[in-house]
C-alpha positions in Angstrom: 89.8 124.9 60.8 90.0 121.2 61.4 93.3 121.7 63.3 91.8 124.4 65.4 88.9 122.3 66.5 91.2 119.3 67.2 93.3 121.5 69.5 90.3 123.0 71.2 88.9 119.5 71.8 92.3 118.5 73.3 92.3 121.5 75.7 88.7 120.7 76.7 89.7 117.1 77.6 92.6 118.3 79.6 90.3 120.7 81.4 87.9 117.9 82.3 90.8 115.8 83.6 92.0 118.6 85.9 88.5 119.3 87.1 87.9 115.7 87.9 91.3 115.6 89.8 90.3 118.6 91.8 86.9 117.2 92.6 88.5 114.0 93.9 91.0 116.0 96.0 88.2 118.0 97.6 85.4 115.4 98.1 87.2 112.1 98.2 90.9 112.0 99.1 94.0 113.9 98.2 95.9 110.6 98.2 93.5 109.2 95.7 94.0 112.4 93.6 97.8 111.8 93.8 97.3 108.3 92.5 95.3 109.7 89.6 98.4 111.6 88.6 100.5 108.4 88.6 97.8 106.6 86.5 97.9 109.4 83.9 101.7 108.9 83.6 101.3 105.2 83.5 98.7 105.5 80.7 101.1 107.6 78.6 104.0 105.2 79.1 101.9 102.0 78.5 99.5 103.3 75.8 100.2 106.6 74.1 104.0 106.2 73.8 103.9 102.7 72.2 100.9 103.7 70.0 102.8 106.7 68.5 105.9 104.5 68.0 103.8 102.0 66.0 102.2 104.8 64.0 105.7 106.1 63.1 107.0 102.7 62.1 103.9 102.0 60.0 104.2 105.5 58.3 107.9 104.9 57.4 107.0 101.4 56.0 104.3 102.8 53.8 106.6 105.6 52.5 109.3 103.0 51.7 106.9 100.9 49.8 105.8 104.0 47.8 109.4 104.9 46.9 110.2 101.3 45.9 107.1 101.1 43.7 108.0 104.4 42.0 111.6 103.3 41.4 110.5 100.0 40.0 109.4 101.8 36.8 112.9 103.1 36.0 114.7 101.7 32.9 117.6 100.4 35.1 117.7 99.3 38.7 118.7 102.3 40.8 122.0 102.0 42.7 122.0 104.1 45.9 124.8 106.6 46.0 125.5 106.5 42.3 123.5 109.5 41.4 125.3 112.8 40.8 123.6 115.0 41.9 120.8 113.3 44.0 117.5 112.9 42.2 115.2 115.9 42.6 111.8 115.2 44.3 109.9 116.0 41.1 112.0 113.9 38.8 114.7 114.8 36.4 118.0 113.7 35.0 120.2 111.4 37.1 123.9 110.9 36.1 125.3 107.6 37.1 129.1 107.2 37.4 129.7 103.6 36.3 133.1 102.0 36.5 134.9 102.4 33.1 135.6 99.2 31.1 137.6 101.1 28.6 140.2 103.9 28.8 138.0 106.9 28.8 136.3 106.5 32.3 133.7 109.0 31.2 130.2 109.6 32.6 128.3 107.5 30.1 125.0 106.6 31.6 122.0 108.9 31.6 118.5 108.0 32.6 115.4 109.8 33.8 113.4 108.6 36.8 109.6 108.8 36.9 108.0 111.6 38.9 108.0 110.5 42.6 104.6 110.6 44.3 104.2 112.9 47.3 104.7 111.4 50.8 101.8 111.0 53.2 101.4 113.8 55.7 102.9 113.0 59.0 99.8 113.8 61.0 100.7 111.5 63.9 103.6 113.7 64.9 101.2 116.3 66.2 99.5 113.7 68.3 102.8 112.7 69.8 103.7 116.3 70.8 100.3 116.7 72.3 100.6 113.5 74.3 103.7 114.8 75.9 101.5 117.1 78.0 100.1 114.0 79.8 103.2 113.0 81.8 103.8 116.7 82.7 100.2 117.1 83.9 100.3 113.8 85.7 103.4 114.8 87.6 101.9 118.1 88.5 98.7 116.3 89.7 100.8 113.9 91.8 103.1 116.6 93.4 100.1 119.0 93.9 97.9 116.5 95.7 100.9 115.3 97.8 101.7 118.8 99.0 99.4 119.6 101.8 100.3 123.3 101.9 99.9 123.7 98.2 96.4 122.1 98.2 95.2 124.3 101.1 96.5 127.5 99.4 94.9 126.5 96.1 91.5 125.6 97.6 91.4 128.6 99.9 92.4 131.0 97.1 89.5 129.6 94.9 87.0 129.9 97.7 86.6 126.1 97.8 87.7 125.7 101.3 87.5 128.0 104.4 90.5 128.9 106.4 91.4 126.0 108.7 89.8 126.4 112.2 93.1 126.3 114.0 94.2 128.7 116.7 97.9 129.0 115.6 98.6 131.5 118.4 97.9 128.8 121.0 100.3 126.2 119.6 102.9 125.9 122.4 106.6 124.8 122.0 108.8 124.6 125.1 111.2 127.6 125.1 114.4 125.4 125.1 113.1 123.8 121.8 111.9 126.9 119.9 115.0 127.0 117.7 114.5 123.4 116.8 110.9 123.9 115.7 111.4 127.2 113.8 112.4 125.0 110.8 109.4 122.7 111.3 106.7 125.3 111.1 105.3 123.8 107.9 105.3 120.3 109.5 103.3 121.6 112.5 100.8 123.2 110.1 100.5 119.9 108.2 100.1 118.0 111.4 97.2 120.2 112.5 95.5 120.0 109.1 95.8 116.2 109.0 94.3 116.0 112.4 91.2 117.9 111.2 91.1 115.8 108.1 91.2 112.4 109.7 89.2 112.9 112.8 85.5 113.7 112.3 85.2 114.5 116.1 87.7 117.4 115.7 85.8 120.3 114.3 88.4 122.9 115.4 91.7 123.0 117.2 91.9 125.5 120.1 95.4 124.7 121.3 98.4 122.5 120.7 101.8 121.6 122.0 104.8 119.4 121.4 105.2 116.4 123.8 107.6 113.6 124.2 106.6 110.2 122.9 106.8 108.7 126.4 104.6 111.0 128.4 105.6 109.5 131.8 109.3 109.9 131.5 111.0 112.6 133.7 110.9 116.2 132.4 114.6 116.2 131.5 114.3 113.0 129.6 111.2 114.3 127.8 113.3 117.2 126.5 116.0 114.8 125.3 113.4 112.7 123.6 112.0 115.7 121.7 115.5 116.7 120.6 116.0 113.1 119.4 112.8 113.6 117.3 110.8 111.2 119.5 107.8 113.4 119.9 104.2 113.9 118.9 102.1 117.0 118.1 99.2 117.1 120.7 96.1 119.1 120.0 93.0 120.0 122.0 89.9 119.7 119.8 86.4 120.8 120.0 83.8 118.4 118.5 81.2 121.2 118.5 82.4 124.9 118.4 79.2 125.7 120.4 80.1 123.4 123.3 83.2 124.0 125.5 84.0 120.2 126.0 87.4 119.4 124.6 89.3 116.2 124.0 92.9 115.5 123.3 94.3 114.1 120.1 97.8 113.7 118.8 99.7 112.8 115.6 103.3 111.8 115.1 105.5 113.3 112.3 105.4 109.9 110.5 101.6 110.0 110.3 101.3 113.3 108.6 102.0 111.8 105.2 100.8 108.2 105.2 101.8 107.5 101.6 99.5 107.3 98.6 99.4 103.6 98.3 98.8 103.0 102.0 96.0 105.6 101.9 94.4 103.9 98.9 94.4 100.5 100.6 93.0 102.1 103.7 90.0 103.2 101.7 88.9 99.5 101.4 89.7 98.7 105.1 87.1 98.8 107.9 87.9 99.9 111.4 87.6 97.5 114.3 84.3 97.2 116.1 84.0 99.2 119.3 84.4 96.2 121.6 87.4 94.9 119.8 89.0 98.4 119.7 88.4 98.8 123.4 90.1 95.5 124.2 93.2 96.5 122.1 93.3 99.9 123.8 93.0 98.5 127.3 95.8 96.1 126.7 98.0 98.9 125.4 97.1 101.1 128.4 98.1 98.4 130.9 101.4 98.0 129.1 102.0 101.7 129.3 101.2 101.8 133.1 103.1 98.7 134.0 106.4 100.5 134.8 104.4 102.7 137.2 102.9 99.6 138.8 99.4 100.6 137.7 96.6 99.0 135.7 93.1 99.7 134.6 90.3 99.0 136.9 86.6 99.2 136.2 85.6 101.2 133.2 83.3 104.2 133.7 82.1 104.1 130.1 83.0 105.0 126.5 83.0 108.7 125.9 83.6 108.7 122.2 84.3 106.2 119.5 84.7 107.5 115.9 86.0 105.9 112.8 88.7 107.9 111.1 88.2 109.6 107.8 90.5 109.3 104.8 93.4 108.8 104.5 93.1 106.7 107.7 89.8 105.0 107.0 90.8 101.7 108.6 91.6 103.3 112.0 89.5 104.7 114.8 89.7 107.0 117.9 88.4 105.7 121.2 88.1 107.8 124.3 86.9 106.3 127.6 86.7 107.2 131.3 88.7 104.7 133.3 89.7 103.9 136.9 93.4 103.4 137.5 94.5 100.9 140.2 97.9 101.5 141.8 100.0 98.9 143.5 99.5 100.6 146.9 95.8 100.1 146.6 94.9 103.6 145.8 92.7 104.5 142.8 92.4 107.4 140.5 90.3 108.6 137.6 91.9 108.9 134.2 90.9 109.3 130.5 92.0 106.7 128.1 92.7 108.2 124.7 93.5 105.6 122.1 94.3 105.5 118.4 93.8 101.9 117.0 94.2 100.6 113.5 92.4 97.7 111.7 95.1 95.2 112.8 94.4 96.0 116.5 97.6 97.9 117.0 96.8 100.6 119.6 98.7 103.7 120.7 97.6 105.2 124.0 98.0 108.5 125.8 96.4 109.0 129.2 94.9 112.2 130.6 93.2 113.3 133.8 
């Protein structure tokens, strides 16, 4: 019964570990949950594996000492390999073949060894085989938390997460590029889900499209940019499903999976204050409009400023109403939509 309860306790501990991992993935960060899997693997390599090795070496040393103590009571020192046949475990006659000093060369030495004591049970071997489950579970934790599609399927199937509020039927891809994006369907889904995760002001996605990275290049060049994988996924978000006001957001393919280490570091990073973020965004906007001989004029006010959620805790989204001044003296109203990180690096897209 002792072995049964030991096994049951081991399964309970594994269940607690998996439950904790799932709670972290749901309520904290999936990237942090992936790091948990790496920590489990590291603990096995750095603690459990050396511990079991030391236990095995200590066990072998104790058994060797036990055998040596038992053989020390024999009438004559035992010579390894000289016994015909090998000594039985419970004792018995051992025939030694000694070199003949005379002419007969007969088997002339007989002695009886004392009864050998039983060896210690090798209980640590079971602990080692059980510990092998830790790197396997750790790898599954890491891969599961890193796979956005798997996590959504798991959480939705267990009723822990509602179906993502994304209008997939309104995701638009230019007809010349449909063949290219047939193989990127999962990437587009991950991009939409990451948008919902990181931006608290995006409660639901009502439409989306693929756009070139440089939004002011000619249409032909924009198609070429997309074919060269210089594009972003652009989504129209509703901050409140009860209100019709929408705002634009976007995400590049490189931002869909920020990396577990970067995401963990972002957890301890604070986003820029609103004034500092606006300064960085205005600078990036002027650089974007410089080829068109335009620049920002008087600001008409901040529409929205939100710090991002994990895994982009150190970044923020800023949307403001701006006046654009052209070189010919004319003006126009634009919307400055900016994504800025904690280092002040801003990426801007403009809308009307």
